[in-house]
N, C-alpha and C positions, 0 to 999 in steps of 0.2 A: 427590469427584475425585479420578481415576486418581493412581498414582505411576509415576514413571517406571523402566524396568528397570534392574536390579541388575549391577554389571559389575566385572570383578575388575581389580587394578590390573598384573596382567601382561597384560590385554589392551589396557589405556590405553598402557602403557609401549611394546609393540609395535607399537600403531598411530602412536604419537607420536615412535618412535625417541628416546624418552626415557630418562634413566637414573635410577634409584633413589636418593636420598639418604640415608644410612645402613643399616638390616638389611634384607637382601636376604629376610626371613621373611615382611615385610609382603607380597610380591607374591603370596602365595597366599591370606594370611589377611584382605585388606583387601578391602572391596568399597563402593562408592560405586553413587550413583543421582541421576542429574541433575546440572544443571553450573551455574554463575553465574561473571559476570568482574567483578561488584560486591558487594563485602562485606554490603552493605545488603540484597542480595537472598539469600542463602545462606539454606538450609534444612537441618537435621540431614542429614548424608550426601552433600549434593553433592560433586563435585570443583572445588574454586576455580581458576581461571586468573587469575594475576597478570598484568594485560597490561599494558605501558608505556603512558602516554600524554602528551597536550601539556600539561596541567596537573597530573596526578595520575600517581603510579606503584602499580601495582597490588601490586608488591613490598610496600609499606610497610602493607600492609590486609591481608597474610597474616594475622598476629595475629587480626586483627578476625573474619575469615573462620573462623579456629578456635576463636576465642570462641563464634560462632554453627552450630557445630556442624559445620564443614565435614569431610570422610572424608579428605581429602588435597587439596594445593596443588600447584599445577604452577608453576615459576618458571623465568628466563632461566637457561640454566648459566652455573657460575662465580661467583653470586652467591651461593652456599651457603645455609644453613638462616636462613629469616627469623624474626627475634623472634616469640616468642609460638607459636610451631609445634615445640615439642619433643616434644609429644605425639601429634603424627600424620604420615604419613608425607609426603615430600617428591619431588618428580620434576623433574629437572633436564632441560629439553629447550633445542634452539637458537634457538627463537621460539615462544614461549608461543601467540601468534595463530594460527601457521598450525599449532602442534600442536593447538590447539581445532578448527580444521577438518578437520585429520586423522584426529581420534577420531570428529568425526561422520560422514565419510566412511567409516569401519571400520564405524559403526553401521548405517549407509544400506545397505552391501552385505549386511549381515544380514538385512534387512526384509523380507517377503514381499508386502506390501501394494502396492499402488498408489500412485504420487507424480505429483502436479500441480505444477509451478512456473509462477509468475506474475508477470509484472514487465510495464512501460509507461512512458509517462511520464503518464499520467494512470489514474485509474481503478482501481489494482492493489489495493487494500486492499477497495474495494466490491466487485470482481469476485471477489478471493478468499472474501471472506464469502458471496458468492452462490454460487461454486461448490462451497463447505463446504455450504451450505443444500440444493443440486441434487443433493448425493451422500450426503446422511445418509438418505434412504430405503434407501438400498443397505448401509450398515454404519457403523461407526464412523469418526468424523473428525477428525484432529489438524489444527488450523489455526494458521498464524502467527498469535503473540499480541501487540497492540500494534504497535509499529513494530521487532520483532526480524526485520527482514528485510534486513541486513547481513551482512558477512564475520565479524561476532560472533554478531548477530542469529540468524541460519539455523543455524549450530551449535547455538548453544545450544536453539533449538527442538528438533532431530531428538535431541539427547540429553537431552530431557526427554519423547519418547516413550515409551510401555508397549512398543512394539514389536508390540502386540496388533492396533494399528487395521487396518482395510480399506483408509483412504485417509489420505495425508499432502498438505496444501493449502499448499503454502510458497511466500511472496511474496518476491520477489527485488528490492532497490532497487541503484540504479547513479549513479554520479558520474564513471564515467572508463571508458574503453576498458577491458576485460580483467577488470574486476569481475563482470557477469554471467558469463562462462565460468567463473571460480572457483567460483561458486555453484552452477553448474550441474555442473559435475566433483563435486561434494560431493552433490549431489542426486539426478542421475542420471533426471531424471523420465520416467514414461512418457506423460506430454501434458503439453506445452511452451506457454504463452500468451503472445501479446504483444496487450496491450490496444489499443494504439494507437503511434504516433509524433507527438511535438509539441515545441512550442519550449520545453525544459526542459533545463537545464544549459547552454545555449548559452556562456556564458561560460566552461566548461570543454572543450566539444566542439566550438564553432564553427559549426555547421551541422547541418541536419534529414537529412543523410545520414550524418554521423559519429553521431548519436543513432541513427538506424536499426540502424546497423552495431552498434553497442554493445547494442542492446536486441536484435538478433538473434543475438547470441552463444548464446541459450538453446537455439534450434533444432541447434546445434552438439554440445550435449551430451546429445543425446536418448537413452534408453535404446533398445536393440536395437528395432527393430517400432514405435517411438515416435509419436506422432502431435503434430502441429504446428495450432494453432490461433492464427488471425490474423485481421486486419481484411481482408474483401474488396477495399476501396477504398485500401489501402496498398500501393503498388508497390514502392516502397523497400524493404520486408520481402521481395520475393518471389525475389532472388538468394540468400537465406539458406534457402530451403526447394526451392531448384531441383532438389537431387538427390534429394528425397523423391518417390515415387509419391504420384499424385494420391488414392491411397486412403488416406495417411496423411497428408491434410489435411485441416482443419475451416475453412474460411473463413466469417465472420460479417459481417452488416450489414443496412441498410437494401435493400429488394426492388430499389427504384429506382436504386440507387446503382451496383450491380454483379450481373451475371447470374451471378457465379461463386460467390456465397454458397451456402453450406450449410444454415447457419442465417440466413432470412431474415426481419427485420422487416416484416410486409405492414401494420399500422397501428397508430399510436402514440396512445392518447386522452388527455390531461392529464384527472387526477381530484381538481383542485384539492389541498386537505390529505391526501387520501387517498392521494396518490401517483399512479398510472399505470396503462392498461389498454394490454395490448402482444397483439397479435394476430401469432403467430408461425408460421413453417414450417419443420420441422426434415427435410430431406430432404423429403419431400414429406407430411409428417404434419402437421395443423395443431393448434395447440393456443392458448389464452388464457393468459395470464399477468397475474395481480395484484400490482403492486408497491407497497410501501410508498413507495418513492421517487419523486419528482420527476425529468423532464428525458427528452428523449431519449437525451442518452449515458448515461444508465444504462439504457434500454431495450438498449442494445448492449452494456453488460456483463453483462445477464442472458441476451442472445444467446448471449455467450462461455461464461456458466457451462452454458448446456444444450448447446453444441459439446463442451464437457469431458465431460458426462455423457454424452451421446451416444457419445462416443470411449470410454467406460470403461463401456458397457453397461448404463447404469440404464435404466431404462423413463422415456418422456418425461411420463407422466401424472403420476406421481407426484414426479418432479423438478421439473416447472413447479409444481405446488402448494407445494412446499417453499419456493421463491423468496420467496414472498408472507410466508413466516415470518423471513426473513433479516433480522438486527439489525447494525447497523455501530456502531464505536467512535464515542466522542464527535465533534462538529464534522465528521461528514461527510455531508452532504446530511440533515440533520436537520430536519424540519418542525415547528416549536412555534407553538402558539395562542397569543399575548400580545395582550392586550386588543383580540379582535378583530381585528389583524393576522395573518397568518401570515409567521412567520421563518422563512428558510431558511439555517440554520446549515452553513455550507460551510467555514468558516474554517481548516480544518487544513491546508490547503496551497492554492498556487495557480501556475498559468503561463498563457501567455496563450489557449490552446486552452483549458482548462478553464474559465478566466474567462470567454470567449466562451460557451461552452456555458450556464454557470449564469446569464447575463445572457438567453439567449435562453427559458431556463427561466422565469426571473423573470416575463417580460414574458406569454409563453403561459399561465403558471400564474394571474396576474391573471386573465387574460382582458377580456373585453367589462366588469366590473363593479367591477374594482379598477383602482388604479396599482401600478405596481412602481418602488418605491427601494432603493438599494444601497448600504450601508457597504463601501468598497474600501480596500484598502491596498497598499503594495508587493508588486511580483513578484520575485523574487531570482533571482541567480545567472542574469543574460541577458545579460551581456556587453554589448558596445558598442552592440548595438542596443536595450539598455533603453528608452532615453526615448523612442525611437520606437513600439515595442511598446506602452507605455503609452499614450501618446498614442492610437494607433489603437483602443484599447480604450475610452478615453473618447469617440472618436468613433462607434464601433459602438454604445455605450449610448445617444446622442443617437436615433442614425439608427431604433433598433429600437422606440425608444418610452419608455424608460426616464424615469421623471417627476423623479427626483433622486436625486443623489450628492453623498454625503459621505464625503470622502476623506482617508486618514490617510497622513502619512509622505512624503517627497522625491519619490519616483518616482509615488507617488500622485497627488501635485498635478500630474502630466503628465495622468492620467487626465482632470482636472476641465478641465485647460486643453483637452484633446482634444474634450470635451463641448461648452464651450462654443464652440470653433471650428465644430463640428457644429451648433449652433443652439439647445443647452439654454441657459436661461437663468440667469445667473450666480450668482444670489439661490437656484439650484437646484444648482448644482455648487461647492461649497465645500470649502475646506481646512482641517482642524482637526488640531491639536496632539496629540490623544489621543484614543482610542477613546472614552472616555465622552462627550466634547462631541459626536464624530460622533451616537453614538446619542441624546443629547438632542435634536439638529438634527433628525433622520429622525424621532423620536417626536412633533415637534411638526408636521411636514409632513404625514405621514400620518392616515391615519381608518381607524376599521374596514372591513373588506373589503380593504385594499389588502396587499400582499406586501413583503417588507423581505428582500432579500439581503444575505448578511453574509460577506467572502470577501477574503481575501490569503494572500501566503506566511506560513508558520508563525513566522517570526522577529517577525511584526508582533505577533503575538499578540492577535489580533482577537476572542478569545473574551471578551475584557474588554467591548468592544462588546456581545456576547450578554448577559453579566449586567447590564449598564447598562440595556439596553431590558427586560429582567424585571423590575428593580426601577422603573423608570419608568412600564411599561405593564400 
């Protein structure tokens, strides 16, 4: 495992506009490598940022961080030296959270490799992993780990870098306007990717147009001569790239959806539990991509990854071959074989667009010889339209041929209601109090050869249904 680059306290103080509490000699003699904002994640030699939170105050955990080997702690000015930190330097700053970003931005300015920024309503993590895989034939890649894609997570990722990598692939999450712009100022990407614009965070942003504007902020922070990668069939993003010459744009999508796509999906072939085969044209160069992932939406994610590798000069054939070796974090489009059924574990998160795509993948994958069942739950942060959007998902599930729905949650109940209204039998569109009971029902309804989708927003914790299916089947 690679180790983060070492840096001096003098560098950190200058970058953060901080003041050393105590002897100034430590500025020249103390070095740190890597960073943490959770005392439980501190490793020896890290710099610890004492971030204030809604439930806990990082200042109260500085002593614990010191015990774990933190080389230095960063605290809000005026709070003095934290208890338990008499033996290590303390840097006082106006705002520890902003200081974390400022330090990461200073580290980014020293980096000489290429940076890719990835955002979007759906598929950010999958696309990030596919991009990292596609770039791997051309050099060493640092990519965002887990859910470190926020105003805290992205800077922590940057500070964990050795600085010797050829590529950084940084995922960017967003819940409000201005957040992507902030992350982009830190990352200064050479390639900026928006996977799609969909009905996510509508409760905060209000409309798809507002979502598009917030996601499109990533293009405003492109490095000089940077390249924008975006869906060919998403006109809401076009105003954000209007100032770029066409040579600095790489659009992707299905060939029959837009003639403007540089990376065109010519054919998508479901391959059951093995994933899918995708015939792609990059510019005018054809290639066949084998994906371990199911669904046309993942074909689009792969096309975005090939657009990035093309923008960064990676040869097409090695990049395409590397895509089949990509692995995803838990609960994201994972295909499991359980008791003769195929379980599509996609329960990490959900919004109406990703739910619709997953349901279509379910039915297409089950094909002529199996049936598709689904365990679904609430899609969160949809605002006033939440009930109607859930009901519409249920109606769609029934119309495309889902054989049965077991739903969890008060909004999930709207999915069942929509499915029944669209013709699904009430005995196959049932509401349950917990994921385990939903899994029990679907395991009874289904038979070997059938497919089972498990999907909801993260807060529903539908991974409990996946575990229940493991035990039952």
